[in-house]
C-alpha positions in Angstrom: 24.1 -61.9 -40.3 25.8 -58.3 -40.4 21.9 -57.0 -41.5 21.0 -59.0 -38.2 23.5 -56.8 -35.9 22.7 -53.3 -37.5 18.9 -54.4 -36.4 19.8 -55.3 -33.2 22.2 -52.1 -32.6 19.6 -50.1 -34.4 16.4 -51.1 -32.0 18.4 -51.0 -29.1 19.2 -47.2 -29.7 15.3 -46.5 -30.4 14.5 -48.3 -27.4 16.8 -46.2 -24.8 16.1 -42.8 -26.5 12.3 -43.6 -26.2 12.6 -44.5 -22.4 14.6 -41.8 -21.8 12.6 -39.4 -23.5 9.5 -40.9 -21.3 11.7 -40.9 -18.4 12.5 -37.1 -18.6 8.7 -36.4 -19.1 7.8 -38.7 -16.1 10.4 -36.6 -13.5 9.8 -33.2 -15.3 9.1 -30.3 -12.4 6.7 -28.5 -13.0 6.1 -25.4 -10.6 2.5 -25.4 -8.4 2.1 -21.6 -7.8 1.0 -19.4 -11.0 1.8 -15.9 -10.7 -0.1 -14.1 -8.3 -0.2 -10.8 -6.1 -0.5 -11.6 -2.4 -1.4 -8.4 0.1 -2.5 -8.2 4.0 -6.0 -9.3 2.5 -4.9 -11.8 0.1 -2.5 -14.1 1.6 0.6 -12.1 2.6 1.8 -12.5 6.1 4.9 -10.4 5.9 7.4 -9.7 9.0 10.2 -7.5 8.7 13.2 -8.4 11.2 10.4 -10.3 13.3 7.6 -7.8 13.5 4.5 -7.6 11.2 4.1 -5.1 8.5 1.3 -4.0 6.7 0.2 -2.1 3.5 2.7 -4.0 1.1 2.3 -6.3 -1.4 4.4 -9.3 -3.5 4.5 -10.6 -6.9 5.3 -13.9 -7.5 6.3 -14.6 -10.7 7.3 -18.6 -11.9 10.2 -18.3 -14.3 8.7 -19.8 -17.9 12.0 -21.7 -19.0 12.9 -23.1 -15.1 10.2 -24.3 -12.6 12.7 -24.0 -10.0 13.2 -20.5 -10.3 10.7 -17.2 -9.8 10.9 -13.7 -9.0 9.9 -11.7 -6.0 8.5 -8.0 -6.7 8.1 -6.1 -3.1 6.3 -2.8 -3.2 4.2 -1.1 -1.0 0.0 -0.8 -1.4 -2.1 1.9 -0.8 -5.1 2.6 -2.4 -5.4 6.4 -3.8 -8.3 6.1 -6.0 -10.8 7.3 -3.1 -8.7 9.7 -2.0 -7.6 11.7 -5.3 -11.0 10.6 -7.1 -12.3 13.8 -6.3 -9.6 16.3 -6.8 -7.7 14.2 -10.0 -9.1 13.0 -13.6 -8.6 9.5 -14.3 -5.8 10.2 -16.4 -3.9 11.7 -13.3 -4.9 9.1 -11.4 -3.6 6.3 -13.5 -0.1 8.3 -13.2 0.2 7.7 -9.5 -0.9 3.9 -9.4 2.0 2.3 -9.5 3.4 2.6 -6.7 1.3 4.4 -4.4 3.2 3.8 -1.2 6.6 3.4 0.3 8.2 0.5 -0.6 9.0 -2.7 2.1 12.6 -1.7 2.2 14.0 1.7 3.0 14.9 3.9 0.2 13.6 1.2 -2.7 9.6 2.0 -4.0 10.6 -1.5 -5.8 12.6 -4.4 -5.0 12.9 -7.2 -7.4 14.1 -10.4 -6.1 15.0 -13.9 -7.8 14.9 -16.9 -5.8 15.2 -20.5 -6.2 12.6 -22.5 -5.3 12.5 -26.0 -3.7 9.4 -27.5 -4.5 7.3 -30.1 -2.1 3.8 -31.0 -3.7 1.9 -27.5 -4.3 4.1 -25.9 -2.0 7.4 -23.9 -2.4 9.9 -22.6 -0.6 12.8 -20.7 -1.0 15.2 -18.3 0.9 19.0 -16.4 1.0 20.1 -13.1 1.2 20.4 -9.7 -1.1 21.1 -6.2 -1.1 19.4 -2.5 -2.4 21.3 0.2 -2.6 20.5 1.2 1.1 20.3 -1.9 3.0 21.5 -5.3 3.1 19.1 -8.4 4.3 18.0 -12.2 4.3 14.9 -13.8 3.5 12.6 -16.8 3.8 9.5 -17.8 2.7 7.0 -20.1 2.0 4.0 -19.6 -1.4 1.4 -22.0 -2.5 -1.3 -21.1 -5.2 -3.3 -19.1 -2.2 -1.0 -17.8 0.1 2.4 -16.4 1.0 4.9 -16.3 4.2 7.5 -14.2 3.8 10.1 -13.1 6.5 12.8 -10.5 5.9 15.3 -10.7 8.6 18.9 -9.2 9.3 17.9 -6.2 7.7 20.9 -3.7 8.0 21.1 -0.1 6.7 24.3 -0.1 4.8 25.1 4.1 6.1 25.0 3.7 9.6 25.9 7.0 10.4 22.6 7.1 12.9 21.4 3.7 13.6 21.4 2.2 16.9 21.3 5.7 18.6 18.6 7.3 21.1 17.9 10.6 21.1 16.0 12.7 24.4 14.3 15.8 23.0 15.9 18.8 24.7 14.8 20.2 28.0 13.1 23.6 27.6 14.7 26.6 29.3 13.0 30.1 29.0 15.7 31.8 30.6 18.7 30.3 28.0 17.7 30.8 24.1 19.9 28.0 22.9 17.8 25.5 25.7 15.1 25.1 23.2 13.4 21.9 21.7 11.8 24.0 19.3 13.8 24.5 15.9 12.8 27.9 14.2 14.4 29.7 11.4 12.3 32.2 10.1 13.8 35.1 7.4 11.7 37.4 5.7 12.2 41.0 4.4 8.2 41.6 5.7 7.6 41.4 9.6 4.4 42.2 11.4 3.4 45.6 12.0 4.0 47.0 15.4 5.6 43.2 16.6 8.7 43.2 14.6 10.1 40.2 13.1 7.7 37.5 12.4 10.3 35.2 13.6 10.3 36.6 16.8 6.4 37.2 17.2 6.2 32.8 16.4 9.0 32.1 19.3 7.2 34.4 21.8 3.8 32.6 20.5 4.8 28.9 21.0 6.4 30.1 24.9 3.2 31.8 25.9 1.1 29.9 28.4 -2.2 29.1 25.8 -3.0 25.7 26.3 -4.6 24.4 28.9 -3.9 21.5 31.5 -6.4 20.7 33.9 -9.0 23.2 35.4 -6.8 25.7 36.2 -2.7 25.2 34.4 -2.0 26.5 31.3 1.0 25.8 29.8 3.2 27.1 26.3 3.4 25.1 23.3 7.0 24.6 23.9 6.6 23.5 27.3 3.7 20.8 26.0 6.0 19.3 23.8 8.3 17.8 26.3 5.4 16.5 27.9 4.2 14.3 25.2 7.7 13.2 23.4 10.5 11.8 25.2 12.9 10.3 23.1 13.7 9.5 19.4 15.4 5.9 18.5 17.0 5.6 14.9 17.3 1.7 14.6 19.8 0.0 12.6 17.3 -1.6 10.3 15.9 1.7 9.5 13.0 2.0 11.5 12.6 5.2 13.5 10.7 4.8 17.0 9.3 6.9 19.4 8.4 7.2 23.2 5.6 9.5 23.7 2.1 10.0 25.6 -0.7 9.9 23.6 -2.5 13.1 26.1 -4.8 14.2 23.9 -6.2 10.7 24.0 -6.0 10.5 27.8 -2.5 8.8 27.6 -0.2 9.2 31.0 2.2 6.3 30.2 5.5 6.6 28.0 4.6 3.9 25.1 6.7 2.9 22.2 5.5 4.0 18.7 5.1 0.7 16.5 7.8 -0.5 14.1 7.5 -0.7 10.8 5.6 2.5 10.7 7.9 5.4 9.6 11.4 4.2 8.2 14.4 6.0 7.3 18.0 5.9 5.6 20.6 8.3 5.0 21.3 10.2 2.1 24.4 12.1 3.3 26.1 13.8 5.9 23.1 16.3 5.7 20.1 14.6 5.2 18.0 11.5 5.5 14.6 10.4 3.9 11.9 9.6 6.2 9.0 6.7 4.6 5.5 6.7 6.4 3.6 4.0 5.9 0.0 4.8 5.9 -1.7 1.7 6.5 0.1 1.2 9.4 -0.5 5.0 10.6 -4.3 4.1 9.6 -4.3 1.0 12.1 -2.8 2.4 14.9 -5.1 5.6 14.7 -8.2 3.6 14.7 -6.4 1.1 17.6 -6.6 4.0 20.1 -10.5 4.9 19.5 -9.8 8.4 19.1 -13.5 10.5 18.7 -11.8 12.5 16.2 -11.8 10.9 12.2 -8.1 11.6 12.1 -8.3 9.2 9.2 -9.9 11.4 7.3 -7.2 14.1 8.1 -4.3 11.8 7.1 -5.9 11.5 3.8 -6.1 15.0 2.7 -2.9 15.1 3.8 -2.1 12.2 1.6 -3.7 13.5 -1.1 -1.4 16.9 -0.9 1.6 15.0 -0.6 1.1 11.8 -2.1 4.6 12.1 -4.1 6.8 12.2 -0.9 4.6 9.6 0.5 6.5 7.0 -1.9 9.9 9.0 -2.7 10.5 10.2 1.4 9.9 13.2 2.8 13.4 15.1 2.5 14.6 15.9 6.3 17.3 18.0 6.9 19.6 17.1 10.1 22.8 18.5 11.9 24.4 16.2 14.4 27.6 16.7 17.0 29.0 14.3 19.3 26.0 15.0 21.9 23.6 16.9 19.8 21.1 16.4 17.1 19.2 18.9 15.2 16.7 17.2 12.8 14.0 19.8 10.9 12.5 20.5 7.2 14.4 23.2 5.5 13.7 26.0 2.9 13.9 23.9 -0.1 11.0 21.6 1.3 9.0 24.0 3.5 8.5 27.3 0.8 7.3 25.7 -2.1 4.6 23.9 0.1 3.8 27.2 2.1 3.5 29.0 -1.7 1.2 26.4 -2.8 -1.0 25.7 -0.1 -1.0 28.6 2.6 -0.7 32.0 0.5 -4.4 31.3 -1.6 -6.0 30.5 1.7 -5.0 33.0 3.4 -5.2 35.6 0.9 -9.3 34.9 0.9 -10.6 37.1 3.5 -13.6 35.2 4.5 -10.9 32.9 5.7 -9.0 34.6 7.6 -12.5 36.3 9.4 -14.1 32.8 10.1 -10.6 32.0 11.7 -10.2 34.7 13.8 -14.0 34.2 14.5 -12.9 30.8 16.2 -10.3 32.2 18.0 -12.7 34.5 20.0 -14.7 31.6 20.8 -12.3 29.8 22.0 -11.3 30.7 25.9 -7.6 30.0 25.4 -6.9 31.9 22.4 -9.7 34.9 22.6 -7.5 37.5 24.3 -5.4 36.8 20.9 -7.5 37.2 18.7 -7.4 40.7 17.9 -3.5 40.4 18.1 -3.5 37.4 15.3 -5.6 39.1 13.0 -2.9 41.9 11.7 -0.4 38.6 11.5 -2.9 36.4 9.6 -3.5 39.2 7.1 0.1 39.7 6.9 1.1 36.1 6.5 0.8 35.8 2.7 3.3 38.5 1.7 5.4 37.2 4.4 5.6 33.9 2.7 6.2 35.2 -0.7 8.9 37.3 1.0 10.8 34.5 2.9 14.1 33.9 2.3 15.1 31.4 4.9 12.3 28.9 7.0 13.4 25.9 9.2 11.1 23.8 11.6 12.4 21.2 13.4 13.4 19.9 16.8 16.4 19.6 19.0 17.6 16.5 20.9 20.5 15.8 23.3 22.0 12.3 23.0 
């Protein structure tokens, strides 16, 4: 009897264990989406506070131990191989292969986002809130083996020093020295023969009516600036939006630049970092239907300045209650001038070519004789420069 009872209990325990084991196998959750990198050309639909965002990629990586968890890697995507191919070796290209563009969220070239998944057939959904060093945000998305929709919403900068402010370009008044939309400071030991300081020569050149407008009128570069740029808004989500006229392309009405083209973060009380989205810029240029191949110009600029493309352009600013000055400072400009401009203008053939181009231009022909000594002196001026600041002045 005891033996039969023991045998019966043993059979029941084994049966329950076997059933439970089979039940666990039957109910085991499996993630239907493998590790995949989604781009604009590979199934990604990405929005940033409701607006489409180009030039980014998101890598979905399922958790190997928990099917209901995964990681999203958000970053920029821009193919530099074609741009850098002729200028750099294969080894150098590998160094800049990741990342090659500013990230999705301003100030962070890469954001790693752990998410909890809800699995429904061959699709997973996820939602939540998170933050980076510079901003807070909410997210919501769906992903399958071939597509991902990801919406970033409620994106807000943590440092809101400039957030929500619109600044109008300072009006130009030639009678008042301080009433100038252009911030220009250039201190150097060497000046221009017969003309004095290089800063003064540049300011005079900017104010001379050399640019033809219509059949008869000519305006200065300073005057022209006020006709093409009205204002700039620093949005609370990190976007920079400008109101402008594309006068060079026949535009006559004020228009807003697209969001997700330029972003910013406030580093401290005197510096912001600006992140330009090359894919969005090229798309905007192509949509404008220009006859000039501006895309080639953009790619050449990227070739020289790609580190700042990823890490942001450091831009200095000075802000009071009613005024804002935004400018590139000596630390940024002087190394670039010495690296890019000095070798170029140290070549006599290049200087001669520029002078000939000026002579052929009806708007600049009379200035060619004055420009030649300036161009020849420019390399020495740069080498002796102690302070240079170039930017724009705004009023609230």
